[in-house]
C-alpha positions as CSV (number, residue, x, y, z in Angstrom):
1,M,-48.3,-14.0,181.5
2,T,-50.0,-14.2,185.2
3,I,-48.3,-16.3,187.5
4,V,-51.2,-17.9,190.0
5,I,-51.1,-18.7,193.3
6,P,-54.7,-19.1,194.6
7,T,-55.9,-17.9,198.1
8,G,-59.2,-20.1,197.9
9,P,-59.9,-23.9,198.8
10,R,-56.8,-26.0,198.3
11,R,-56.4,-29.4,196.8
12,P,-56.4,-32.4,199.0
13,R,-53.7,-34.6,197.8
14,R,-50.2,-34.7,199.2
15,P,-46.8,-33.7,197.5
16,A,-44.4,-36.3,197.1
17,L,-41.1,-35.4,198.4
18,L,-40.2,-34.0,201.9
19,C,-37.2,-32.0,202.1
20,G,-35.4,-31.4,205.4
21,L,-34.5,-27.9,205.7
22,A,-32.2,-25.8,208.6
23,L,-34.0,-22.6,210.1
24,L,-31.7,-20.2,208.1
25,P,-31.2,-19.2,204.7
26,L,-31.0,-22.4,202.2
27,A,-32.4,-23.7,198.7
28,I,-34.0,-26.8,198.2
29,L,-35.2,-28.2,194.9
30,L,-38.5,-29.7,194.8
31,T,-39.2,-33.3,193.0
32,A,-40.7,-33.2,189.5
33,C,-43.5,-35.6,188.7
34,D,-46.3,-36.5,186.1
35,A,-49.5,-37.8,187.5
36,D,-50.9,-38.2,183.7
37,N,-48.0,-40.4,182.2
38,P,-45.7,-42.0,184.8
39,N,-43.2,-42.7,181.7
40,A,-43.0,-39.3,180.6
41,F,-40.2,-36.7,181.5
42,A,-41.4,-34.3,184.2
43,P,-40.8,-30.8,184.3
44,A,-37.9,-29.3,186.3
45,C,-38.8,-27.6,189.6
46,P,-37.9,-24.0,190.5
47,L,-35.5,-23.8,193.8
48,V,-37.5,-23.3,196.9
49,E,-35.6,-20.5,199.1
50,V,-36.4,-20.0,203.1
51,P,-35.2,-16.2,204.3
52,G,-33.4,-17.0,207.7
53,P,-35.3,-14.5,209.6
54,A,-38.3,-15.8,208.4
55,A,-37.7,-19.5,209.4
56,D,-38.9,-18.8,213.1
57,L,-42.3,-17.2,214.5
58,A,-42.6,-16.3,218.3
59,A,-46.2,-14.5,219.2
60,Y,-46.6,-12.8,222.2
61,D,-50.1,-11.0,223.7
62,G,-48.4,-7.8,224.5
63,E,-45.4,-5.6,224.3
64,T,-42.9,-7.6,226.8
65,H,-41.3,-10.8,225.8
66,D,-42.0,-12.5,229.1
67,V,-42.5,-16.1,228.9
68,G,-46.2,-15.7,230.7
69,H,-47.2,-13.5,227.7
70,L,-45.8,-16.4,224.7
71,V,-49.0,-17.0,222.5
72,A,-46.9,-19.6,220.6
73,R,-43.2,-20.3,219.0
74,A,-42.9,-22.1,215.5
75,S,-40.5,-23.2,213.2
76,L,-40.4,-24.0,209.4
77,T,-38.9,-27.5,209.6
78,R,-40.0,-28.9,206.0
79,V,-41.0,-28.7,202.8
80,S,-42.6,-30.7,200.9
81,G,-43.8,-30.6,196.8
82,S,-44.0,-31.9,193.4
83,C,-44.2,-30.3,190.0
84,R,-46.2,-31.2,186.8
85,A,-47.0,-29.7,183.8
86,A,-50.2,-27.6,183.8
87,G,-51.7,-29.3,180.7
88,R,-51.0,-31.1,177.2
89,H,-51.4,-27.5,175.0
90,T,-48.9,-25.4,177.2
91,H,-45.7,-25.2,178.8
92,D,-46.7,-23.8,182.2
93,I,-45.6,-25.9,185.3
94,V,-47.7,-26.2,188.4
95,T,-45.7,-26.6,191.6
96,D,-47.7,-28.0,194.5
97,I,-46.1,-26.9,197.8
98,S,-46.7,-27.7,201.4
99,L,-44.8,-26.0,204.5
100,G,-44.3,-28.8,207.5
101,L,-44.5,-26.5,211.1
102,T,-43.3,-27.5,214.4
103,V,-45.6,-25.4,216.8
104,S,-45.2,-24.9,220.5
105,R,-48.1,-23.1,222.5
106,G,-47.2,-20.6,225.4
107,P,-48.9,-20.0,228.5
108,A,-51.1,-17.3,226.6
109,T,-52.9,-19.3,224.5
110,G,-55.8,-21.8,224.5
111,H,-56.1,-24.9,222.3
112,A,-55.4,-23.2,218.9
113,V,-53.3,-20.8,217.5
114,D,-53.3,-19.0,213.9
115,I,-50.0,-18.9,212.5
116,P,-49.4,-16.8,209.4
117,Y,-47.1,-17.4,206.5
118,F,-46.4,-16.7,203.0
119,I,-45.2,-18.1,199.4
120,A,-43.7,-15.9,197.2
121,V,-43.0,-16.7,193.2
122,V,-39.4,-14.3,192.4
123,Q,-38.7,-14.3,188.9
124,D,-35.2,-13.0,187.7
125,G,-34.7,-11.5,191.3
126,E,-38.3,-9.4,191.2
127,I,-41.3,-10.4,193.1
128,K,-44.1,-11.2,190.8
129,S,-46.7,-12.8,193.3
130,K,-46.9,-13.0,196.9
131,K,-49.7,-14.8,198.8
132,Q,-50.6,-14.6,202.4
133,F,-51.8,-17.9,204.5
134,V,-53.2,-18.7,208.0
135,E,-53.0,-22.2,209.4
136,T,-54.8,-22.5,212.6
137,V,-53.0,-25.4,214.8
138,T,-55.3,-26.9,217.1
139,F,-53.9,-28.6,220.3
140,P,-55.0,-31.5,222.0
141,P,-55.5,-31.5,225.7
142,N,-52.0,-31.9,227.5
143,V,-50.3,-31.4,224.3
144,T,-47.8,-28.6,224.1
145,E,-46.0,-29.2,220.7
146,T,-47.0,-30.5,217.5
147,H,-45.9,-31.2,214.1
148,I,-48.2,-30.3,210.7
149,F,-48.5,-29.7,207.3
150,T,-49.8,-26.6,205.9
151,H,-52.6,-27.4,203.2
152,I,-51.1,-27.8,199.7
153,V,-50.9,-24.5,197.5
154,P,-50.8,-25.4,193.8
155,I,-48.5,-22.4,191.8
156,T,-48.9,-21.9,188.1
157,L,-45.8,-20.5,186.6
158,P,-46.0,-19.4,182.9
159,I,-43.0,-20.8,180.5
160,G,-42.8,-19.3,177.5
161,H,-39.8,-19.1,174.4
162,H,-37.7,-17.0,176.9
163,V,-39.2,-17.7,180.4
164,T,-37.9,-21.1,181.6
165,V,-38.3,-22.5,184.7
166,D,-34.6,-21.5,186.0
167,S,-36.0,-17.9,185.9
168,Y,-38.1,-18.8,188.9
169,H,-37.7,-19.5,192.6
170,I,-40.4,-19.5,195.5
171,E,-39.8,-18.2,198.7
172,V,-41.7,-19.3,202.0
173,G,-41.5,-18.1,205.5
174,F,-43.6,-16.9,208.4
175,Q,-45.6,-13.7,207.9
176,L,-44.2,-11.5,210.4
177,T,-45.0,-8.0,212.0
178,R,-42.1,-5.9,212.1
179,A,-41.4,-6.4,215.4
180,Q,-41.4,-10.0,215.1
181,L,-38.9,-9.7,212.4
182,D,-36.3,-7.4,214.4
183,Y,-36.8,-9.9,217.3
184,N,-35.3,-12.9,215.5
185,R,-32.7,-10.7,213.8
186,A,-31.4,-9.8,217.4
187,H,-31.9,-13.3,219.0
188,L,-31.2,-15.6,216.3
189,L,-27.6,-16.3,215.7
190,A,-26.5,-17.2,212.3
191,P,-24.8,-20.3,211.7
192,A,-21.1,-20.6,211.4
193,F,-19.4,-22.9,208.7
194,H,-15.9,-23.6,209.0
195,P,-14.1,-25.3,206.1
196,L,-13.1,-29.2,206.8
């Protein structure tokens, strides 16, 4: 069985659900739908997780983290997605997923910046497939912050007698360099939860 995350042109249609998410670890559930038969029961969807350190991106043009060298800051603020059956003669599921980003440009960039991100499929705790993407964000004149959705990525998940959708979860986040990951771990504070 093969998990398919395409890297070529992406489908133009929008997923059905917008789910808010914090900028630290969490899990959300995508909505299920069946476009071919709206009266049919839709397949269940896998959970989507955002690893905390991969939810923010700070890109600089050199070794220093001085504000004058800031290229861009980005935060993963939404995940939009839906699930559907892969076909009439298969139990496989297709998950369409798109990420909502808030991107701010810094003084060290022009009117466009490339934002790298990843989508990974994890089955029973093991990464089965991971693809990297780049979203080019263009800023209109006199605009320093924008909110966008990435292109939709359809992911085909094989389902069989001993493999259910509960065996999978999807991880998404920014594709960080080692220096960016270390920066996030050193500068981003984990939330403190208190009982009510």
